[in-house]
N, C-alpha and C positions, 0 to 999 in steps of 0.2 A: 504494499499500500504506500509506504514511504517512497518507493522509487516513481510510482505513479503520480503522486503529489509533486515530486521534484520535477518530473517531466511537464507536467502542467504548468508550474511555476516558470520553468526556463522557456516554455513556448509563450507564456504571458509576457516574460520580460523581452522576449525577442520582438513581440508586437509593439511593446512600450518603446523599444529601442528604435523600431522602424518609424514611429511617430516623431520621435525626438531628433534623431540624426538625418539631415538631408543626405540622400544618396543611397539609402538603404529601403529596400521595399520588400513586402512579403504579402502575398495574395490573399491568403486566408488563414484561419486558425488551424485548419488542418495542415497546410503548408508549414505553419510554425512548429507544430508537433513533430512533423517529419525532419525539419531542420534541427530542432532541439535533439532528437535521436541521433541524426548524423553528427552534430556537434559533439555530443557525448561519446559517440564512438571514436571520432578523430581526436578528441582530448585524452581518452583513455589509451589508445593504441600509438598515435603519431607524436603528440606532444612530448612524452617522456623522451623519445629518441632525439627529437629536435632540441630540447633542452639540454641533453648530454653533449650533442655535436656542437652546440653553440655556447657552450658554457665559458670557453675563454673570452668570447666577445661579451657575453653577459657579465662577466667579472669586470672587464675593462670599462663597460658602461655603467657599472654599479646597479645592475639589475633592470636597467632601462630597455634593454634589447628583448626583454620578456613581452613588452608591448607590441614589438614587431612581430614576434612568434605567434601571440594571440591574434594579431591582424591577419596574418598569413593564413592560420587555420580557420578563421572566421571566413575569409575570403574563399578558401578551398571549400568549405561547406556550401557556401553560396553558389559555387560552380557546379556541385553535385545535385543539389536540390532545385528541381524545376519550380518556378514561381517565387523564388527567394533570391535576391540580386543585391550587389553592391557596385556602386558606379565607379568609385575611385579608391586609392590606397588611404587617403586621408579619412574617408567615410569608413573604411574598414577599421582603422586604427581608433578613431573615435567611437565608432559603434562596438568594438570589442571592450573598450573601457566602460561605456554606458551600459552595455549589456551585463558586465560583471558586476557594476554597482547596483544596478535594478535588480538582478537575480538575488544579489546578497540581500538587499533591503526586503524583497518578497519573502525570501526564506526566513529571515528573522521575524518578520511579521507572523508567518504561519506559526513558528515555534513559540512565539509569545502567546498567541491565541489558544494553542494546545495547552500551554502551561496553565493559563488562566482557567480553562474548562476542566482541568484536572483538580 
């Protein structure tokens, strides 16, 4: 059940991100769910490999290169999912940041609501 809620929250965060960041579009909530699934798979399988390969650059930039990695993976997900698109590299970088912040806020809100109900 927790995985399903996380999936819905990430899809909602993606829709919110598409409304905030110019250059990011998503056709429907169904496409957002598919994009959330694809991004979850990409972040689980590809991100650790990229993080290890780019560790020296990440150390030199004091961790700021992580934003580039996140933007590349975000853009890669947009290439895979039909109905989800990103217009530019700057949209991808800003979108990855906004998506991360939005998903964290939504997740925190849901945890607080669950804590209050108990």
